[in-house]
C-alpha positions as CSV (number, residue, x, y, z in Angstrom):
1,X,117.3,104.3,101.9
2,X,113.6,104.8,100.0
3,X,111.2,104.2,97.2
4,X,108.7,105.6,96.6
5,X,106.1,105.9,92.7
6,X,104.0,109.3,93.9
7,X,104.5,111.2,95.6
8,X,101.6,112.8,96.5
9,X,100.8,116.4,97.9
10,X,104.2,118.1,98.1
11,X,105.3,122.1,97.8
12,X,107.9,124.5,99.7
13,X,106.0,126.1,102.4
14,X,106.2,130.1,102.0
15,X,105.9,132.9,99.8
16,X,109.4,135.3,100.2
17,X,111.6,135.6,96.9
18,X,113.7,133.0,97.5
19,X,111.3,130.3,97.9
20,X,109.4,132.2,94.3
21,X,113.1,131.2,92.6
22,X,113.5,128.3,93.7
23,X,109.2,127.2,92.7
24,X,110.6,128.7,88.7
25,X,114.5,126.8,88.8
26,X,112.4,123.2,90.0
27,X,109.7,123.7,87.1
28,X,113.3,124.4,84.2
29,X,114.3,121.2,86.8
30,X,111.1,119.1,85.6
31,X,111.3,120.2,82.1
32,X,114.5,118.5,81.7
33,X,115.9,115.2,81.6
34,X,119.8,116.8,83.0
35,X,121.2,115.8,86.4
36,X,120.6,118.5,89.0
37,X,123.2,119.1,92.0
38,X,121.2,120.4,94.8
39,X,122.8,122.8,97.7
40,X,121.7,123.8,100.4
41,X,122.4,124.0,104.9
42,X,121.8,120.9,106.2
43,X,117.4,120.8,107.5
44,X,116.6,123.2,104.6
45,X,114.8,121.2,102.2
46,X,116.9,119.2,99.8
47,X,115.0,116.4,99.5
48,X,111.9,118.2,99.2
49,X,113.4,120.1,96.6
50,X,114.0,116.7,94.6
51,X,111.1,115.3,95.2
52,X,109.4,117.8,93.2
53,X,111.1,118.2,90.3
54,X,110.2,113.8,90.3
55,X,107.1,114.6,91.4
56,X,106.9,117.1,88.0
57,X,108.9,115.7,85.3
58,X,108.3,113.0,82.7
59,X,109.2,110.2,85.2
60,X,106.7,111.3,87.5
61,X,104.5,107.8,87.8
62,X,108.4,105.8,88.0
63,X,110.2,105.3,91.2
64,X,112.2,107.4,92.7
65,X,114.8,105.7,94.8
66,X,116.4,107.6,97.6
67,X,120.0,107.2,99.2
68,X,122.2,109.0,102.1
69,X,125.4,108.3,100.9
70,X,126.9,109.8,104.4
71,X,124.8,107.2,106.0
72,X,125.6,103.8,104.5
73,X,129.3,102.9,105.5
74,X,132.0,102.4,102.8
75,X,131.5,99.1,102.9
76,X,128.0,98.2,102.0
77,X,127.6,101.3,99.4
78,X,128.9,99.7,96.4
79,X,126.5,97.3,97.2
80,X,123.9,99.5,98.5
81,X,124.1,101.7,94.5
82,X,124.8,98.4,92.5
83,X,123.2,95.0,94.0
84,X,125.6,91.7,94.4
85,X,125.6,88.8,93.5
86,X,124.3,85.3,95.6
87,X,127.8,84.4,97.3
88,X,129.7,87.5,96.9
89,X,130.4,88.1,100.8
90,X,129.1,87.0,103.8
91,X,125.5,87.7,103.8
92,X,124.3,87.7,101.2
93,X,122.3,84.5,100.3
94,X,119.9,86.1,97.7
95,X,121.5,87.9,94.6
96,X,120.1,91.4,95.5
97,X,119.8,94.1,93.1
98,X,120.9,97.9,93.9
99,X,119.7,100.8,94.0
100,X,119.8,102.3,90.9
101,X,119.2,99.4,89.0
102,X,115.8,100.4,90.8
103,X,115.2,103.1,89.7
104,X,115.3,101.6,85.9
105,X,113.0,104.6,84.2
106,X,112.9,106.7,87.3
107,X,115.0,109.0,89.9
108,X,118.0,107.9,91.9
109,X,118.5,111.2,94.2
110,X,121.7,110.7,96.4
111,X,121.8,112.7,99.7
112,X,125.2,114.2,101.0
113,X,126.9,113.0,97.3
114,X,130.2,115.1,99.6
115,X,130.6,111.8,101.7
116,X,130.8,109.8,99.0
117,X,134.6,107.7,98.8
118,X,136.8,108.6,96.0
119,X,136.7,105.3,95.1
120,X,133.2,105.4,94.3
121,X,133.1,108.2,92.6
122,X,135.3,106.5,90.5
123,X,131.9,103.8,90.0
124,X,129.7,106.7,90.5
125,X,132.2,108.3,87.0
126,X,131.5,105.1,85.6
127,X,127.8,105.2,85.7
128,X,127.0,108.8,84.8
129,X,129.2,107.7,81.2
130,X,128.1,103.6,80.6
131,X,124.5,104.0,82.1
132,X,126.3,100.3,82.3
133,X,126.4,98.4,86.0
134,X,128.5,95.1,87.8
135,X,126.6,93.8,91.0
136,X,129.9,92.8,93.6
137,X,131.0,89.9,92.7
138,X,129.9,89.6,89.0
139,X,131.9,88.6,86.3
140,X,129.5,90.2,83.4
141,X,127.9,93.8,83.5
142,X,124.0,94.2,83.7
143,X,121.5,95.9,81.2
144,X,121.7,99.6,80.9
145,X,119.7,101.8,83.0
146,X,117.5,104.7,82.0
147,X,118.0,106.3,85.6
148,X,118.3,110.6,86.3
149,X,120.7,111.1,88.9
150,X,120.0,114.3,91.9
151,X,122.3,114.6,94.1
152,X,122.6,117.3,96.7
153,X,125.2,118.0,99.0
154,X,125.6,120.3,102.6
155,X,129.6,121.3,101.0
156,X,130.9,122.9,99.2
157,X,132.3,120.9,95.9
158,X,134.3,123.3,94.4
159,X,136.2,123.7,98.4
160,X,136.5,119.7,97.6
161,X,137.7,120.1,94.1
162,X,140.7,121.5,95.2
163,X,141.3,119.4,98.3
164,X,141.4,116.9,95.9
165,X,138.8,114.8,97.9
166,X,136.1,115.4,95.4
167,X,136.7,114.2,91.0
168,X,136.5,117.4,89.4
169,X,135.4,115.4,86.6
170,X,132.3,113.5,88.5
171,X,131.3,116.9,89.8
172,X,130.4,119.0,86.1
173,X,128.8,115.4,85.3
174,X,126.9,116.0,88.0
175,X,126.8,120.4,87.9
176,X,124.5,120.7,85.1
177,X,122.3,122.2,86.6
178,X,122.9,123.9,90.4
179,X,119.4,125.1,92.5
180,X,120.4,126.4,95.7
181,X,118.1,126.0,98.8
182,X,118.5,129.0,100.7
183,X,118.8,128.6,104.5
184,X,115.5,129.8,106.9
185,X,117.5,132.9,108.2
186,X,117.2,134.7,104.4
187,X,113.6,134.6,104.2
188,X,112.2,135.0,107.7
189,X,109.0,136.0,106.0
190,X,108.1,132.4,105.2
191,X,108.7,131.5,109.5
192,X,104.7,131.9,110.1
193,X,104.1,130.0,107.2
194,X,106.2,126.9,108.0
195,X,104.3,127.3,111.5
196,X,100.6,127.1,110.8
197,X,102.0,124.0,108.6
198,X,103.0,121.9,110.9
199,X,100.9,122.6,113.2
200,X,98.2,121.7,111.3
201,X,100.2,119.0,110.6
202,X,100.6,117.4,113.8
203,X,97.4,118.5,115.8
204,X,95.5,116.0,112.9
205,X,98.0,113.1,113.4
206,X,97.8,113.7,117.4
207,X,94.3,114.2,117.7
208,X,95.0,117.7,119.1
209,X,93.3,121.0,119.1
210,X,95.1,123.8,116.8
211,X,97.1,126.0,119.1
212,X,96.5,130.1,118.8
213,X,100.4,131.4,119.1
214,X,100.5,134.7,120.5
215,X,102.5,137.7,118.6
216,X,105.3,138.0,120.6
217,X,105.5,133.7,120.4
218,X,105.4,134.3,116.2
219,X,107.7,137.0,116.2
220,X,110.5,135.3,118.5
221,X,109.8,132.6,116.5
222,X,110.4,134.7,112.9
223,X,113.6,136.8,115.0
224,X,114.9,133.3,115.4
225,X,118.2,132.5,112.9
226,X,117.2,128.6,112.7
227,X,120.7,126.9,112.5
228,X,118.4,123.5,112.4
229,X,117.1,125.3,109.2
230,X,112.9,123.5,108.6
231,X,114.0,120.9,110.1
232,X,114.0,122.5,113.6
233,X,111.0,124.6,112.9
234,X,109.7,121.1,112.0
235,X,111.3,118.9,115.5
236,X,109.7,122.5,117.7
237,X,105.9,122.4,116.7
238,X,105.2,118.6,117.0
239,X,107.6,119.4,120.6
240,X,104.2,121.9,121.9
241,X,101.8,120.0,119.7
242,X,102.5,117.2,122.1
243,X,102.9,118.8,124.8
244,X,99.0,119.6,124.2
245,X,99.5,123.5,123.6
246,X,96.5,125.4,123.3
247,X,98.4,128.3,123.4
248,X,102.0,129.3,122.8
249,X,103.0,132.0,124.6
250,X,106.7,133.2,124.5
251,X,106.8,131.0,127.9
252,X,106.3,128.2,126.3
253,X,108.2,127.9,124.1
254,X,111.8,125.6,123.9
255,X,114.9,127.4,126.1
256,X,117.1,128.0,122.5
257,X,114.8,130.4,121.1
258,X,114.5,132.4,124.9
259,X,117.5,134.1,124.4
260,X,118.6,137.4,122.3
261,X,118.7,136.1,119.0
262,X,122.1,135.9,116.9
263,X,122.7,138.1,114.4
264,X,126.0,137.4,112.5
265,X,128.8,139.9,114.7
266,X,130.5,141.3,110.6
267,X,128.7,143.7,109.4
268,X,127.3,143.3,106.6
269,X,129.7,144.2,103.7
270,X,129.2,147.3,102.6
271,X,128.8,147.3,98.5
272,X,132.9,148.0,97.3
273,X,134.3,145.5,99.5
274,X,131.3,143.2,98.7
275,X,131.8,143.2,95.3
276,X,135.6,143.0,95.8
277,X,134.8,139.7,97.7
278,X,132.8,138.6,95.0
279,X,135.0,140.0,91.8
280,X,137.8,138.0,93.4
281,X,136.1,134.9,94.2
282,X,135.3,134.7,91.1
283,X,138.6,136.3,88.6
284,X,140.9,134.2,91.0
285,X,139.1,131.8,92.7
286,X,137.2,130.4,89.2
287,X,133.6,130.3,90.5
288,X,131.3,131.7,88.0
289,X,128.8,134.2,88.3
290,X,126.2,132.3,88.9
291,X,127.1,130.2,92.9
292,X,129.2,132.9,93.2
293,X,126.2,136.0,93.1
294,X,122.7,135.7,91.6
295,X,121.7,132.9,94.0
296,X,122.6,134.6,97.3
297,X,121.6,137.4,95.1
298,X,118.2,135.7,95.1
299,X,118.5,134.0,98.3
300,X,118.3,138.4,99.1
301,X,121.8,137.9,100.7
302,X,123.2,140.5,98.9
303,X,121.9,143.9,97.6
304,X,121.5,146.1,94.9
305,X,123.4,147.2,95.3
306,X,126.7,145.0,95.8
307,X,125.5,143.1,92.6
308,X,125.9,146.4,90.2
309,X,129.6,147.1,92.1
310,X,130.1,143.8,91.1
311,X,129.5,144.3,87.3
312,X,130.8,147.0,87.6
313,X,134.3,146.3,88.4
314,X,133.4,143.7,85.7
315,X,132.9,146.2,83.0
316,X,136.1,148.1,84.7
317,X,138.6,145.5,83.8
318,X,136.7,144.8,80.2
319,X,136.1,148.4,79.5
320,X,132.5,147.9,79.3
321,X,132.4,144.7,77.0
322,X,129.4,142.8,78.8
323,X,130.8,140.0,76.1
324,X,134.4,139.6,77.8
325,X,132.3,140.2,81.4
326,X,130.4,136.7,80.5
327,X,133.7,135.1,79.8
328,X,135.7,136.8,83.3
329,X,133.0,135.8,85.4
330,X,133.6,132.3,83.9
331,X,130.3,132.0,82.4
332,X,129.9,129.9,79.1
333,X,129.4,132.2,76.1
334,X,125.7,131.2,75.7
335,X,124.4,132.5,79.3
336,X,125.1,135.9,77.6
337,X,121.2,136.5,76.3
338,X,120.9,134.9,80.3
339,X,122.8,137.2,82.0
340,X,122.3,140.5,80.9
341,X,117.9,139.6,80.9
342,X,119.0,138.8,84.5
343,X,120.8,142.8,85.1
344,X,117.7,144.1,83.2
345,X,114.8,141.7,85.4
346,X,116.1,143.0,88.8
347,X,117.2,146.2,87.6
348,X,120.9,146.1,88.3
349,X,122.1,146.9,84.8
350,X,125.0,149.2,85.5
351,X,126.4,151.8,81.6
352,X,128.9,150.9,79.9
353,X,129.6,153.6,78.2
354,X,131.3,155.7,81.1
355,X,134.1,151.7,81.3
356,X,134.9,152.4,77.4
357,X,137.2,155.3,77.8
358,X,140.9,155.9,77.8
359,X,143.2,157.6,79.0
360,X,145.8,159.8,76.6
361,X,148.5,160.4,77.5
362,X,147.7,163.9,78.3
363,X,145.4,162.9,80.9
364,X,142.7,163.6,79.0
365,X,139.6,160.2,78.1
366,X,139.3,160.2,75.1
367,X,135.8,157.8,73.8
368,X,137.2,154.5,72.1
369,X,136.0,154.5,67.9
370,X,132.9,154.4,66.7
371,X,134.1,151.2,64.9
372,X,134.0,149.2,67.7
373,X,130.3,150.8,69.2
374,X,128.7,149.6,66.5
375,X,130.1,146.4,67.5
376,X,127.5,146.4,70.4
377,X,124.9,143.8,70.2
378,X,120.8,144.5,70.3
379,X,120.6,142.3,73.5
380,X,123.9,145.0,74.9
381,X,122.2,147.6,73.3
382,X,118.2,147.5,74.5
383,X,120.3,146.1,78.0
384,X,121.1,150.1,78.5
385,X,118.1,152.5,76.1
């Protein structure tokens, strides 16, 4: 657990498309007071993302309180969050405010929210609904708190909901704004900038000269898959600084980086194969377009061809109706224009006209009525003009 009122200089390192998109999402989240759910692999930068949202938001002058839910035993988590009264259990020698109270008027960041038990989930849900807390051992609730809650997880909460180990109502309470932090292997072009960033940090901390890295060594770092993400880059850089390397060649890198880069064994799916899998996840599995397609596309895990193939398959199902497509892909109706703008911005729109044909009994194609075509919205017409 930590509490801070000033973040200082803080930013995401890198200029890849995925990082630029994440910066835009952070700025959008900072402008609102909505709850934020941040997902991403361990070590990818979820806490940095949360701190940036707080630092850029209206509560930046107030405390930021952080808690790793996986790092606190279940028996102590309630006391950490809500506080306890003197004498409520062995060792409770005085009244203690909870982290939610310490974050009053500020932000509370709960990391690894997927590790929270169902009982604690119920208590957190009640707080989110009422703003009230009650210390362990207290007889009456505390005054209502004004806290912005940001949560993060490296697990698939939707899968946990299906498995009934995470409350569905809590998931929808937390998932107002959803930010996805991309893994480092999907933005390899940011590795050189990260290496230089950590070299500068640790050379100043250790009081040694800034190392010079050979092009072969840097290429090896870029080719590596970084299963530990940015945290692993940081550790590797600190290790080389601590060893006093002035010139870093391939032989100076840790032994795990000497092996051949481990590429995915399964080939990149074709547009049709990838689209069918994503279509099934949305239509059958209940995932939204934003989580199943948009975020992987922005992280460069999907190509434009796959995105267009997904849209085309949806249009085939809805017979060219983009409004029905929004509903089919589990998006709220209010996302209609945003969806079309995304397709326009990334040149991934698919003409609807070919899907508005139906087969007659003799096998010839017949256009839908002019009345149906006249019902196109202005946004849809603009998209395809």
